[in-house]
C-alpha positions as CSV (number, residue, x, y, z in Angstrom):
1,M,0.0,0.0,0.0
2,P,1.4,3.5,-0.9
3,G,2.6,5.5,2.1
4,A,-0.1,8.2,1.6
5,A,-2.8,5.6,1.5
6,R,-1.4,3.9,4.6
7,R,-1.3,7.2,6.5
8,R,-4.9,8.0,5.5
9,R,-6.0,4.6,6.8
10,W,-4.3,5.2,10.1
11,R,-6.1,8.6,10.4
12,E,-9.4,6.9,10.0
13,W,-8.8,4.9,13.2
14,L,-7.2,7.8,15.2
15,P,-10.4,9.1,16.7
16,L,-11.4,5.7,18.0
17,A,-7.8,5.1,19.3
18,G,-7.8,8.4,21.1
19,L,-11.3,7.8,22.6
20,L,-10.3,4.4,23.9
21,V,-7.2,5.8,25.5
22,V,-9.2,8.3,27.4
23,V,-11.8,5.8,28.4
24,L,-9.1,3.4,29.7
25,V,-7.5,6.3,31.6
26,G,-10.9,6.7,33.3
27,A,-11.0,2.9,34.0
28,A,-7.5,3.1,35.5
29,L,-8.6,6.0,37.8
30,W,-11.6,4.1,38.9
31,L,-9.6,1.0,39.8
32,A,-7.2,3.2,41.7
33,G,-10.0,4.5,43.8
34,A,-10.3,7.9,42.2
35,R,-13.9,7.3,41.2
36,T,-14.9,10.9,41.0
37,A,-12.0,11.7,38.6
38,A,-12.9,8.7,36.6
39,G,-16.5,9.9,36.3
40,W,-15.3,13.3,35.1
41,V,-13.2,11.6,32.4
42,W,-16.1,9.5,31.2
43,A,-18.4,12.5,31.3
44,A,-15.9,14.4,29.1
45,V,-15.9,11.5,26.6
46,T,-19.7,11.5,26.6
47,A,-20.0,15.3,26.1
48,A,-17.3,15.3,23.4
49,T,-19.2,12.7,21.4
50,L,-22.6,14.3,22.1
51,L,-21.7,17.7,20.7
52,P,-21.0,16.6,17.1
53,A,-23.8,14.1,17.2
54,A,-26.3,16.8,18.3
55,V,-25.0,19.2,15.5
56,A,-25.5,16.5,12.9
57,M,-29.0,15.8,14.2
58,L,-30.0,19.5,14.1
59,R,-28.8,19.7,10.5
60,Q,-31.1,16.8,9.7
61,F,-33.9,18.6,11.4
62,W,-33.1,21.7,9.4
63,R,-33.5,19.7,6.2
64,R,-36.8,18.4,7.6
65,R,-35.5,14.9,8.1
66,F,-36.2,12.9,11.2
67,G,-33.9,9.8,11.5
68,V,-32.6,7.2,13.9
69,D,-29.7,9.3,15.0
70,V,-32.0,11.1,17.5
71,V,-32.0,8.0,19.7
72,A,-28.2,8.1,20.0
73,V,-28.2,11.8,20.9
74,L,-30.9,11.2,23.6
75,A,-29.0,8.3,25.0
76,L,-25.8,10.3,25.4
77,A,-27.7,13.3,26.9
78,G,-29.6,11.0,29.2
79,A,-26.5,9.3,30.5
80,L,-25.1,12.8,31.3
81,A,-28.3,13.8,32.9
82,V,-28.5,10.9,35.4
83,G,-24.9,10.6,36.1
84,E,-24.3,7.3,34.3
85,Y,-21.0,8.5,32.8
86,L,-19.5,5.0,32.2
87,A,-22.7,4.1,30.2
88,G,-22.4,7.3,28.2
89,A,-18.7,6.6,27.5
90,V,-19.5,3.1,26.3
91,V,-22.2,4.5,24.0
92,A,-19.6,7.0,22.7
93,V,-17.1,4.3,22.0
94,M,-19.8,2.3,20.3
95,L,-20.7,5.2,18.0
96,V,-17.1,6.0,17.1
97,T,-16.3,2.3,16.6
98,G,-19.2,2.1,14.2
99,R,-18.0,5.1,12.3
100,S,-14.5,3.7,12.0
101,L,-15.8,0.4,10.9
102,E,-17.9,2.2,8.3
103,A,-14.9,4.1,7.0
104,Y,-13.0,0.8,6.8
105,A,-15.8,-0.9,4.9
106,Q,-16.2,2.1,2.6
107,H,-12.5,2.0,1.9
108,R,-12.4,-1.7,1.2
109,A,-15.6,-1.8,-0.8
110,T,-14.7,1.0,-3.1
111,R,-11.1,0.0,-3.8
112,D,-12.1,-1.5,-7.2
113,L,-13.6,1.9,-8.2
114,R,-10.5,3.7,-6.9
115,A,-8.3,1.5,-9.0
116,L,-10.1,2.7,-12.1
117,L,-9.5,6.3,-11.0
118,A,-5.8,5.7,-10.2
119,R,-5.0,4.3,-13.6
120,A,-6.7,7.0,-15.6
121,P,-4.2,8.5,-18.1
122,R,-3.3,12.1,-17.7
123,T,-1.2,12.6,-20.9
124,A,-0.9,11.2,-24.4
125,R,1.7,10.8,-27.1
126,R,0.6,12.7,-30.1
127,R,2.2,12.6,-33.5
128,R,2.9,16.0,-35.0
129,P,2.3,16.8,-38.7
130,D,6.2,16.6,-39.3
131,G,6.2,13.0,-38.0
132,G,7.6,13.9,-34.6
133,I,6.1,12.8,-31.3
134,E,5.0,15.2,-28.5
135,Q,3.6,14.4,-25.1
136,V,0.5,16.5,-24.4
137,P,-2.1,16.8,-21.8
138,L,-5.0,14.4,-22.4
139,A,-7.4,17.3,-22.8
140,A,-5.4,18.6,-25.8
141,V,-6.2,15.4,-27.9
142,R,-8.9,15.9,-30.5
143,A,-10.8,13.6,-32.9
144,G,-8.6,12.9,-35.9
145,D,-5.3,13.2,-34.0
146,R,-2.8,10.4,-34.4
147,V,-1.8,9.0,-31.1
148,L,1.1,6.6,-30.2
149,V,0.5,4.0,-27.4
150,G,3.6,2.7,-25.9
151,P,4.1,-0.8,-24.3
152,G,2.3,-0.9,-21.0
153,D,0.4,2.3,-21.6
154,V,-3.3,2.8,-21.0
155,V,-5.0,3.7,-24.3
156,P,-5.9,7.3,-23.6
157,V,-8.8,8.0,-26.0
158,D,-11.1,6.0,-28.3
159,G,-9.7,5.5,-31.7
160,T,-9.1,3.3,-34.8
161,L,-6.1,1.1,-34.9
162,T,-3.6,1.9,-37.6
163,E,-1.8,-1.4,-37.0
164,A,-2.3,-4.7,-35.1
165,A,-2.2,-4.7,-31.3
166,T,-2.2,-6.9,-28.3
167,L,-4.2,-5.7,-25.4
168,D,-4.9,-6.4,-21.8
169,E,-8.6,-5.5,-21.4
170,S,-9.1,-7.0,-18.0
171,V,-9.6,-3.8,-15.9
172,V,-12.4,-2.7,-18.2
173,T,-14.0,-6.0,-19.2
174,G,-13.0,-8.4,-16.4
175,E,-11.6,-10.9,-18.9
176,S,-8.1,-12.1,-18.0
177,R,-7.1,-13.2,-21.5
178,L,-5.0,-11.0,-23.8
179,A,-6.9,-9.8,-26.9
180,S,-5.5,-9.3,-30.4
181,R,-6.9,-6.5,-32.5
182,A,-6.4,-5.9,-36.2
183,A,-5.7,-2.7,-38.0
184,G,-8.9,-0.8,-38.6
185,E,-10.7,-2.0,-35.5
186,R,-12.3,0.4,-33.1
187,L,-10.5,0.5,-29.8
188,P,-12.0,1.9,-26.6
189,S,-9.9,3.9,-24.2
190,G,-8.9,2.4,-20.8
191,V,-7.5,-0.9,-22.1
192,V,-3.7,-1.6,-21.7
193,N,-1.1,-2.2,-24.4
194,A,0.3,-5.6,-23.6
195,G,2.5,-5.8,-26.7
196,A,4.6,-3.5,-28.9
197,G,3.8,0.1,-29.4
198,F,1.1,0.9,-31.9
199,G,-0.7,3.9,-33.4
200,L,-4.3,4.9,-33.5
201,V,-6.4,7.7,-34.9
202,A,-8.5,9.3,-32.2
203,T,-12.3,9.1,-32.9
204,A,-13.2,11.2,-29.8
205,D,-11.6,13.7,-27.5
206,A,-10.7,12.7,-23.9
207,A,-13.9,13.9,-22.4
208,G,-16.1,11.9,-24.9
209,S,-14.1,8.7,-24.8
210,T,-15.2,5.5,-23.2
211,Y,-12.9,5.4,-20.2
212,A,-13.7,9.1,-19.3
213,G,-17.3,8.1,-18.9
214,I,-16.4,5.2,-16.7
215,V,-14.1,7.3,-14.6
216,R,-16.8,9.9,-14.1
217,L,-19.2,7.2,-13.0
218,A,-16.5,5.8,-10.6
219,E,-15.9,9.3,-9.2
220,E,-19.5,9.7,-8.4
221,A,-19.8,6.3,-6.9
222,T,-16.8,6.9,-4.6
223,A,-17.8,10.5,-3.7
224,R,-21.3,9.6,-2.5
225,R,-22.0,7.9,0.8
226,A,-24.3,4.9,0.3
227,P,-27.8,6.3,0.6
228,M,-29.0,4.3,3.5
229,V,-31.7,6.9,4.2
230,R,-34.3,5.1,2.0
231,L,-34.0,1.8,3.8
232,A,-33.0,3.0,7.3
233,D,-35.5,5.7,7.6
234,R,-38.2,3.3,6.5
235,Y,-37.5,1.4,9.6
236,A,-36.9,4.5,11.7
237,A,-40.5,5.6,10.9
238,G,-41.7,3.0,13.4
239,F,-38.6,2.3,15.5
240,V,-37.9,5.8,16.8
241,P,-41.5,6.5,18.1
242,F,-41.6,3.1,19.6
243,T,-38.3,3.7,21.4
244,L,-39.3,7.1,22.7
245,L,-42.7,5.8,23.9
246,L,-41.1,2.8,25.6
247,A,-38.5,4.9,27.3
248,G,-40.9,7.5,28.4
249,G,-43.5,5.0,29.6
250,A,-40.8,3.0,31.6
251,G,-39.5,6.1,33.3
252,L,-42.9,7.4,34.2
253,L,-44.4,4.1,35.5
254,A,-41.3,3.4,37.6
255,G,-40.8,7.0,38.6
256,D,-37.1,6.6,37.7
257,L,-35.4,8.4,34.8
258,L,-32.7,5.8,35.0
259,R,-34.9,3.2,33.3
260,A,-35.7,5.6,30.5
261,V,-32.0,6.1,29.9
262,A,-31.3,2.4,30.0
263,V,-33.9,1.9,27.2
264,L,-32.4,4.7,25.1
265,V,-28.8,3.3,25.6
266,V,-29.7,-0.2,24.5
267,A,-31.7,1.2,21.6
268,T,-28.9,3.2,20.1
269,P,-29.4,2.3,16.4
270,C,-26.0,1.5,15.0
271,P,-27.4,-1.4,12.9
272,L,-29.5,1.2,11.0
273,L,-26.9,3.9,10.9
274,L,-24.0,1.8,9.8
275,A,-24.8,-1.8,8.8
276,T,-27.1,-0.7,6.0
277,P,-24.6,1.5,4.1
278,I,-21.8,-1.0,4.6
279,A,-23.9,-3.7,2.9
280,I,-24.9,-1.4,0.0
281,V,-21.4,-0.1,-0.6
282,S,-20.1,-3.7,-0.5
283,G,-22.5,-4.5,-3.2
284,L,-21.3,-1.6,-5.3
285,S,-17.8,-3.0,-5.0
286,R,-18.9,-6.6,-6.0
287,A,-20.7,-5.2,-9.0
288,A,-17.6,-3.2,-10.1
289,R,-15.5,-6.3,-9.9
290,R,-17.8,-8.0,-12.3
291,G,-17.6,-5.1,-14.8
292,V,-20.8,-3.2,-13.8
293,L,-20.3,0.3,-12.5
294,V,-23.3,1.4,-10.6
295,R,-23.7,5.1,-9.9
296,D,-24.8,4.9,-6.3
297,G,-26.4,2.8,-3.6
298,G,-29.9,4.0,-4.5
299,S,-29.5,2.7,-8.0
300,L,-28.2,-0.6,-6.6
301,E,-31.2,-0.9,-4.3
302,L,-33.6,-0.4,-7.3
303,L,-31.6,-2.9,-9.3
304,G,-32.2,-5.4,-6.6
305,R,-36.0,-4.8,-6.8
306,A,-36.2,-4.7,-10.6
307,R,-38.8,-6.9,-12.3
308,T,-39.0,-5.7,-15.9
309,L,-36.1,-5.4,-18.4
310,L,-36.2,-3.6,-21.7
311,L,-33.2,-4.0,-23.9
312,D,-32.0,-3.0,-27.3
313,K,-31.2,-5.8,-29.8
314,T,-27.9,-4.7,-31.4
315,G,-24.9,-5.6,-29.3
316,T,-26.9,-7.1,-26.4
317,L,-28.8,-10.1,-27.9
318,T,-26.8,-10.1,-31.1
319,A,-23.0,-10.1,-31.5
320,G,-22.9,-6.4,-32.0
321,R,-20.4,-6.7,-34.8
322,P,-22.5,-6.5,-38.0
323,R,-20.9,-7.6,-41.2
324,A,-21.8,-6.4,-44.7
325,A,-23.7,-9.2,-46.4
326,G,-24.0,-7.3,-49.7
327,T,-24.5,-4.0,-51.4
328,V,-27.4,-3.2,-53.8
329,V,-27.1,-0.1,-55.9
330,A,-29.1,1.9,-58.3
331,P,-28.7,0.8,-62.0
332,G,-25.3,1.9,-63.2
333,G,-24.0,2.5,-59.6
334,D,-20.7,1.2,-58.1
335,P,-21.1,-0.9,-54.9
336,D,-17.6,0.0,-53.7
337,E,-18.3,3.7,-54.1
338,V,-21.6,3.5,-52.2
339,L,-19.8,1.7,-49.4
340,R,-17.0,4.3,-49.5
341,L,-19.5,7.2,-49.2
342,A,-21.4,5.5,-46.4
343,A,-18.3,4.7,-44.4
344,S,-16.9,8.2,-44.9
345,V,-20.0,9.8,-43.4
346,E,-20.1,7.3,-40.5
347,Q,-16.5,7.7,-39.4
348,L,-17.5,9.9,-36.4
349,S,-20.5,7.9,-35.4
350,P,-20.2,5.7,-32.2
351,H,-22.9,3.3,-33.3
352,V,-21.9,-0.4,-34.0
353,L,-23.4,-0.2,-37.5
354,A,-21.2,2.7,-38.3
355,A,-18.2,0.7,-37.0
356,A,-19.2,-2.2,-39.3
357,L,-19.3,0.0,-42.4
358,V,-16.0,1.7,-41.7
359,G,-14.3,-1.7,-40.9
360,Q,-15.6,-3.2,-44.1
361,A,-14.5,-0.3,-46.2
362,R,-11.0,-0.4,-44.8
363,E,-10.8,-4.2,-45.3
364,R,-11.5,-3.5,-49.0
365,G,-8.8,-0.9,-49.2
366,L,-11.3,2.0,-49.9
367,A,-9.9,5.5,-49.3
368,L,-12.2,7.3,-46.9
369,T,-12.8,11.0,-47.0
370,E,-13.1,13.0,-43.8
371,P,-16.7,14.3,-43.6
372,T,-17.7,17.8,-42.7
373,G,-20.9,19.2,-41.2
374,V,-21.9,15.8,-39.7
375,T,-25.2,15.7,-37.8
376,E,-27.0,12.7,-36.4
377,E,-30.8,12.2,-36.1
378,P,-31.3,9.6,-33.5
379,G,-33.1,6.5,-34.9
380,R,-32.9,7.9,-38.5
381,G,-29.3,8.2,-39.5
382,V,-26.4,10.6,-40.1
383,R,-26.0,13.5,-42.5
384,G,-22.7,15.0,-43.8
385,L,-20.7,16.4,-46.7
386,V,-18.3,14.1,-48.5
387,D,-16.4,15.3,-51.6
388,G,-18.9,18.2,-51.9
389,R,-22.0,16.0,-51.8
390,E,-24.5,16.1,-49.1
391,L,-25.3,12.5,-48.0
392,R,-27.7,10.9,-45.6
393,V,-26.8,7.4,-44.4
394,G,-29.4,5.5,-42.3
395,Q,-33.1,4.4,-42.6
396,L,-35.7,5.3,-45.2
397,A,-39.3,6.2,-44.4
398,D,-41.7,3.4,-43.6
399,D,-43.8,4.0,-46.7
400,P,-41.9,2.2,-49.6
401,S,-44.4,3.4,-52.3
402,G,-42.1,6.2,-53.5
403,L,-39.1,4.0,-53.9
404,P,-37.7,2.9,-57.3
405,R,-38.3,-0.7,-58.3
406,W,-34.7,-1.9,-57.5
407,A,-35.0,-0.4,-53.9
408,R,-38.3,-2.1,-53.2
409,R,-36.7,-5.4,-54.3
410,A,-33.7,-4.8,-52.1
411,R,-36.0,-4.2,-49.1
412,E,-37.9,-7.4,-49.8
413,R,-34.6,-9.3,-50.1
414,A,-33.4,-7.9,-46.7
415,D,-36.8,-8.8,-45.1
416,L,-36.6,-12.4,-46.2
417,A,-33.0,-12.8,-45.1
418,G,-33.4,-10.9,-41.8
419,H,-30.7,-8.4,-42.7
420,S,-30.5,-4.8,-41.4
421,T,-30.3,-2.1,-44.0
422,V,-28.3,1.1,-44.3
423,W,-29.4,3.4,-47.1
424,V,-27.3,6.0,-48.8
425,D,-29.1,8.9,-50.2
426,D,-27.8,12.1,-51.9
427,G,-31.1,14.1,-51.8
428,S,-32.2,13.1,-55.3
429,G,-33.0,9.5,-54.2
430,P,-31.3,6.4,-52.9
431,L,-27.8,5.6,-54.4
432,G,-27.8,2.2,-52.8
433,V,-28.4,0.1,-49.7
434,I,-25.9,-1.9,-47.7
435,L,-27.2,-5.2,-46.2
436,L,-25.8,-6.1,-42.8
437,E,-26.1,-9.3,-40.8
438,D,-25.7,-9.4,-37.1
439,P,-26.1,-13.0,-35.8
440,V,-27.7,-13.8,-32.5
441,R,-25.1,-14.3,-29.8
442,P,-24.7,-18.1,-29.1
443,D,-25.1,-17.4,-25.4
444,A,-28.1,-15.1,-25.7
445,P,-30.8,-17.7,-24.8
446,A,-28.8,-18.9,-21.8
447,T,-28.3,-15.3,-20.7
448,V,-32.0,-14.5,-21.0
449,Q,-32.7,-17.5,-18.7
450,R,-30.1,-16.3,-16.3
451,L,-31.8,-12.9,-16.2
452,R,-35.1,-14.7,-15.3
453,R,-33.4,-16.7,-12.6
454,A,-32.0,-13.4,-11.2
455,G,-35.6,-12.3,-10.6
456,L,-36.5,-10.4,-13.8
457,T,-40.0,-11.6,-14.7
458,R,-40.7,-9.6,-17.9
459,L,-38.2,-9.1,-20.8
460,V,-39.0,-6.9,-23.7
461,M,-36.8,-6.3,-26.7
462,V,-37.0,-2.8,-28.3
463,T,-35.3,-2.1,-31.6
464,G,-35.4,0.2,-34.6
465,D,-35.2,-2.9,-37.0
466,R,-38.1,-4.1,-39.0
467,S,-40.5,-6.5,-37.4
468,T,-39.3,-9.5,-39.5
469,T,-35.7,-9.2,-38.2
470,A,-36.8,-8.3,-34.7
471,D,-39.3,-11.3,-34.5
472,R,-36.5,-13.7,-35.7
473,V,-34.2,-12.6,-32.9
474,A,-37.0,-12.5,-30.3
475,R,-38.0,-16.1,-31.0
476,A,-34.4,-17.3,-30.9
477,V,-33.6,-15.9,-27.5
478,G,-37.0,-16.2,-25.8
479,V,-38.0,-12.7,-24.7
480,D,-41.6,-12.0,-23.6
481,D,-42.4,-9.2,-26.0
482,V,-40.8,-7.3,-28.9
483,V,-41.3,-3.8,-30.2
484,A,-40.0,-3.3,-33.7
485,R,-39.5,0.0,-35.7
486,C,-39.2,1.8,-32.4
487,P,-37.7,5.3,-32.6
488,P,-36.3,7.0,-29.6
489,A,-39.5,8.8,-28.7
490,E,-41.5,5.7,-28.7
491,K,-38.8,3.9,-26.6
492,V,-39.3,6.6,-24.0
493,E,-43.0,6.1,-23.9
494,R,-42.7,2.4,-23.7
495,V,-40.3,2.7,-20.7
496,R,-42.7,5.0,-19.0
497,R,-45.6,2.5,-19.5
498,E,-43.5,-0.4,-18.1
499,A,-42.2,1.7,-15.2
500,R,-45.8,2.4,-14.1
501,R,-46.3,-1.4,-13.5
502,A,-42.9,-2.5,-11.9
503,V,-39.4,-1.4,-11.2
504,T,-37.9,-1.2,-14.7
505,V,-34.4,-1.5,-16.1
506,M,-33.6,-0.2,-19.6
507,V,-30.4,-1.4,-21.4
508,G,-29.2,0.5,-24.4
509,D,-26.1,1.9,-26.1
510,G,-26.4,5.2,-24.2
511,V,-26.4,7.4,-27.4
512,N,-29.7,7.0,-29.3
513,D,-31.2,5.3,-26.2
514,A,-30.2,8.2,-23.8
515,P,-33.8,9.5,-23.3
516,A,-35.1,6.0,-22.6
517,L,-32.2,5.3,-20.1
518,A,-33.1,8.5,-18.3
519,E,-36.7,7.5,-17.9
520,A,-36.2,4.0,-16.5
521,H,-35.8,3.3,-12.8
522,V,-32.3,2.0,-13.7
523,G,-30.7,3.0,-17.0
524,V,-27.9,0.7,-18.0
525,A,-25.5,1.7,-20.8
526,M,-23.7,-1.0,-22.7
527,G,-19.9,-1.1,-22.8
528,A,-17.7,1.0,-25.1
529,T,-20.6,2.9,-26.8
530,G,-22.7,3.3,-23.7
531,A,-20.0,4.7,-21.4
532,R,-19.9,8.0,-23.3
533,A,-23.5,9.0,-22.3
534,S,-23.2,7.3,-18.8
535,A,-22.3,10.4,-16.8
536,D,-25.4,12.2,-17.9
537,V,-28.1,9.6,-18.1
538,A,-27.2,6.1,-17.1
539,D,-27.4,4.7,-13.6
540,A,-25.0,1.9,-14.4
541,V,-22.5,1.0,-17.2
542,L,-21.5,-2.5,-18.4
543,T,-17.8,-2.0,-19.1
544,V,-18.0,-4.9,-21.5
545,D,-20.7,-5.6,-24.1
546,R,-22.0,-8.7,-22.4
547,L,-25.5,-8.9,-21.0
548,D,-24.7,-11.8,-18.6
549,R,-22.8,-9.2,-16.5
550,L,-26.1,-7.5,-15.9
551,A,-27.5,-10.8,-14.5
552,D,-24.4,-10.8,-12.2
553,A,-25.2,-7.3,-11.0
554,V,-28.9,-8.0,-10.4
555,E,-27.9,-11.1,-8.2
556,I,-25.3,-9.0,-6.4
557,A,-27.8,-6.2,-5.8
558,R,-30.5,-8.5,-4.5
559,R,-28.0,-10.1,-2.1
560,A,-26.6,-6.8,-0.9
561,R,-30.2,-5.5,-0.3
562,R,-31.1,-8.7,1.5
563,I,-28.1,-8.5,3.8
564,A,-28.8,-4.8,4.5
565,A,-32.4,-5.5,5.5
566,Q,-31.3,-8.6,7.4
567,S,-28.6,-6.7,9.3
568,A,-31.0,-3.9,10.2
569,G,-33.9,-6.3,11.1
570,V,-31.8,-8.6,13.3
571,G,-30.1,-5.7,15.0
572,M,-33.3,-4.0,15.8
573,G,-35.0,-7.2,16.9
574,L,-32.2,-7.9,19.4
575,A,-32.3,-4.3,20.5
576,V,-36.1,-4.4,21.1
577,L,-35.7,-7.5,23.3
578,A,-33.0,-5.7,25.3
579,M,-35.2,-2.6,25.5
580,L,-38.0,-4.6,27.0
581,V,-35.7,-6.0,29.6
582,A,-34.3,-2.6,30.4
583,A,-37.8,-1.2,30.6
584,A,-38.6,-3.8,33.2
585,G,-35.6,-2.6,35.3
586,R,-33.5,-5.8,34.7
587,L,-30.8,-4.1,32.6
588,P,-28.9,-1.1,34.0
589,P,-27.5,1.4,31.5
590,V,-23.9,0.3,31.7
591,A,-24.7,-3.4,31.1
592,G,-27.1,-2.3,28.3
593,A,-24.4,-0.3,26.7
594,F,-22.0,-3.2,26.6
595,L,-24.7,-5.5,25.3
596,Q,-25.6,-3.0,22.5
597,E,-21.9,-2.8,21.6
598,G,-21.9,-6.6,21.1
599,I,-25.1,-6.5,19.0
600,D,-23.6,-3.8,16.8
601,V,-20.3,-5.7,16.2
602,V,-22.3,-8.8,15.2
603,V,-24.6,-6.9,12.8
604,I,-21.8,-4.9,11.2
605,L,-19.7,-8.1,10.6
606,N,-22.8,-9.6,9.0
607,A,-23.2,-6.6,6.7
608,L,-19.6,-7.1,5.5
609,R,-20.7,-10.5,4.1
610,A,-22.0,-8.5,1.1
611,L,-18.3,-8.2,0.0
612,G,-18.2,-12.0,-0.5
613,A,-19.8,-14.1,-3.3
614,G,-22.2,-16.0,-1.2
615,R,-22.9,-19.7,-1.2
616,R,-23.8,-19.9,-4.8
617,G,-20.8,-17.8,-5.9
618,Q,-22.6,-14.9,-7.4
619,G,-20.3,-12.7,-9.3
620,R,-17.6,-15.3,-9.5
621,P,-15.5,-14.6,-12.7
622,R,-16.5,-16.9,-15.6
623,E,-14.5,-17.9,-18.5
624,G,-15.4,-16.3,-21.9
């Protein structure tokens, strides 16, 4: 562990160590017969802990929030009021111990996210126009720049390889095997060069690259405390009034304020204050280790309650690497020229279909032209100027009646074969159409079954493809419903409709699907393309384009939520039993404080189980 990190860890335990020393000094004085001095020492410890706790409680009141911390404040204040200074000191130690354990668990649970932040590149080697190489700040790299990636370097920006490369993608994808990539392939930032140096042409600046989106999400996940408020305050709504009524009733009936203080001491709610966020943050860490970055604990809790999943087709249920199956052109047209024009316009698009066109054109040795004035209409296509011609590459209107005869036949051919189509139009009419095939992933049916076993009861595929193509994929993988010819606006409405029925997850590429991701209870962006939009709309990012990782994340989320609820419930149940004994006068404040300390340790250790894989080994790395 680096020296700075080690010192930071020690500082996390210093308040507890200092408090224990002072409490032990009081114990030594008491054993030496100086009981008055010992009482003053313990009273000082109680008061020193009460002050910040009371300030924090008042802040919560100012925000109109009434939580479980009020019981801890009343216990400390009550111990001072009745002169039970040792009990107050034990409660103080209990609270500070819990905070230290929480800091430890937070540190351990977020180390996977911090590892992503630590390895984020800060500079890049850029090739100058004269052929020389300069090292520049990462923010200075722009799309179109030629970047050199040395051995062992982290790829700084998304780009297209100019030569073959050997890569270690394990940090981003979770796969331990080295990957070989050929010249012309798209490469996401964040992977590590495991071979000789290579060059790439940047397709995005640093802020718009894949790894930047992942880092932004990791920063948010580590900066936020696990929002235990939703779960903890749900319990607090009944627990706090019950505690106050029991303490007040016991004190009034017995005519003894000591009984009321004993009830408050044993009711100090560390299981709610600490065990819940520890379990949730541990779940975030487990999910990150499986290649799923979840924005915060609230999103993880919702993922654990999800019942409906809407997912895009391309890259999720299909391989996501479409290949050109053929090109049909207008009479007298040149198929290679149509492909060259389409690939030139699509060079700056992050969509997988664009990558397929560009890769196919490069394989054929076609010289691409840098487009200008490129704009993208989600769900319809891309426009841009190439060689002085304004082109639109994408989908045609649904009504085929205005198409020439050759184009209608091409559509019929694509429908029969289940191919996707990319039309190239120069404003005067279609120049040609490129037929693309994207086979169903071999593991897609098994993945759909895994998602069902994880607790998702309704799976809906939404896609912009025609119904014949969509139905073929839906039958192959076994989803419950399919929505074809679905533009972004209709996806949003479909997500809203499903979200009214159950907690809904939407999986998409984070670009065209961004509005739908934002409407879902949990929006999940897929891998390299999805990470770019993740900081703005997605609640989670799959750092590799594999849907089975979402099943892992759902299982992890359900387990973390179950352990959080179990820790809170068991802790409160034991506390209620002790409270009843204290209300009957059978448990003095000091003994109650020590008993509650034991309950807290047991419950917090139970919450830390969320860091593990469980008996069934959820989240255990799989081959492939």
